N, C-alpha and C positions, 0 to 999 in steps of 0.2 A: 575486262570491264572498263579500263581506262581508254580504250580505243574510241575515236570518234565513230559515230554511226556510219555504216557503209564501208568502213576501212577493213582491209584484209590484214591478217596477222601471219607472220612467219614464226614457227616454233622450231628452234634448232637445238638438238640434243648433242652434247659433246662428251667424250670420255678421253682423258689424258693419262699419261703414265704416272702422274702425281709428282710429289715433291721428293720422293726417295728413289735414288738410282743405286741399286745394289748390283754392281758389275753387269749392267745391262738388264737386270730384272727390275720390275716396278711393282713392288708388293702392295702398294696402297694407291690404286688409281683414283683419280678425281672424276666425278660425274657432275655435269651442270647443264642447265637449260637456259637459253636466251630467248626472250619473247620480244619481237620487234615488229613495227609496222612494215608491211610489204611495200617496197618502193617500186610501184608498177611502171611499166614502160609508158612514156607519154604519147598522146596521139600524134605529136609532131615526129617523134622518133619512129613510130610505126609507119607514118605516111611518107617520110623522107628517107628512112634508113639511117644506119650509123656506120662509122668507120672503125676498123681494127688496126692496131699498131703491131707490126711484126716483132716477134720475140724469138730469137735464135737459141732457144733453150727447150728442154723437155721437162714437163712436170714430173718430179720424182714420185714413184709409186702411183701411177695413174689410175689404178683400180680402187684406190682408197680415197674416200671423201675426207679431205684434210683442211684444217684451218690455216695451213701455211701457204699464204698467197704471196710471199716475198718475191719469188722468181717472176710472178706475173706482174707485180707492181713496179719493179725496178725500171723496166722500159717506159712505163707511163710517166715516171719522174722526168724523163727527157723528151716527152712528147712536145712537138712544136705547135700542135694544134689541140685546142680544147675539144675538137670534134672526135678525137679518138676515144672510143667507148670502152674498149678492153684491149688487152694484148692477145695476140694469136701465136700459139706455139708452132714454130716451123723448124724442124731439125733435119739436116741433110736433104733439104728440098721437099720433105714430107710434112704436110699439115696434120696436126693431131686435133687439138681443141683450143678454145680460148680460155681466158682466165677462170671463168666460172660458168662456162657454157659448152655445149657440144656444137660442132661446126658442120654445116652441110654446104656442099657445092652442087650447082646444077650445071651439068655438062652434056650437051646433045640431048636434052630432055630427060636426063637420068640424074637422080639424087646420088651423091657420093659422100660417104661419111666414114670416119676412121673406125677400126674395129676395137671392141672391148679388149683390154689388155694394153692397148696404146692410149686409151681414153677411159674416163669414168663411164659406167653403164647408166647414163642418165635416164630418168623416168620419162621425160618428155621425148627424148630420143627414141626410146623403145615404143612409145605410143605412135610416133610418126612413122616409124618403120612398119609397124603393124597396119596402120591406115594406108600406107603406100601399097603394101601387099594386097590388102583387101580391095583397093580401088584401081589396081592395074597400073600403078605408077612405078616405072622401073627404078631400081636402086642397086647400088653396088657398095658393099662394105669393104673398104680399103682406104688407106690414107690418100686424100686428095694431094696432088702435087702442086708445089708453088708455081711451076712453069705452066700449069693448066689454068691459072687464074686469068690470064689474058684472054683465053677462049671461053671462059665460063659465062653463061648468060645471067646467072644469079648466084647469090650465096646468102645464107642466113644462119643465125645461131639459135639454139633452143635452150630452154630452162623452165623450171616450174613457175617462176615469176615472169620471165621474159616471154614465155610461150614460143612464138616464132617471130624473130626480129630480123628484118632484112639488113644485109650488109651491102654497102654501095662502094666501099673502097677498102683495100688491104694495103697498108703502107702507101706507096705512090700509085699502086695499080688500081685503076677504076674497074669495077665489076660490071660487065654488060654495058648498058647505057648510062650507068650511074644513078639509076632509079630502082626502087623496089619492083620486083617482077611478079608475073602471074603465078609462078609456082609457089612462092612464099605465101601469097594470098590464098591460094588453093589449100595449102597445107594448114594454114591458120584456120580457114573456114572448116575444114575437116576436123581439126582438133577441137574447135569450139562446139561443133555439132555432136562430137562423140566422147568428149572428155568425161562425161557423167558415167561412162562405162567403167572408168578406172577409179572413181571416187567411192 
């Protein structure tokens, strides 16, 4: 009721181990809920794309939605440019996900995204893969490689609030022509036209 008219809200439910650690057992977990305004992507970010900062780490327990963003934020503390939107996990040349988003690369007209087990099974990720299959858009579920960034025509990240956000640079590597591409727009259009099916 305190939100301005027309604003969206994010409701995040958390469960923690609680304050008691009994030799690795947590007999009294805490449960709490945070209500916050949704910080939507700006029209400028959508029109011009954003950059990701390389992070040579892997998120621990990637299948678990966690509030521990420490490993994702450390590289951002040393960012030379305020243009870096999030950090991107790259381990042994394999790209997994970004700090709070799933990552997609477009290579030779094909979507490539990392498999569940290496990344969180994001809701928007699942929706996009379903829409790609329904619309004859080829995709491959494997970790994109850092060495493939130079030949990628596009990249984008996905999330419930971000939806489909174009990536124009990863570290010093410009993606494609450095502008949002047609595949990101097509996937966003498909998402907007079909998201009601998952609501």
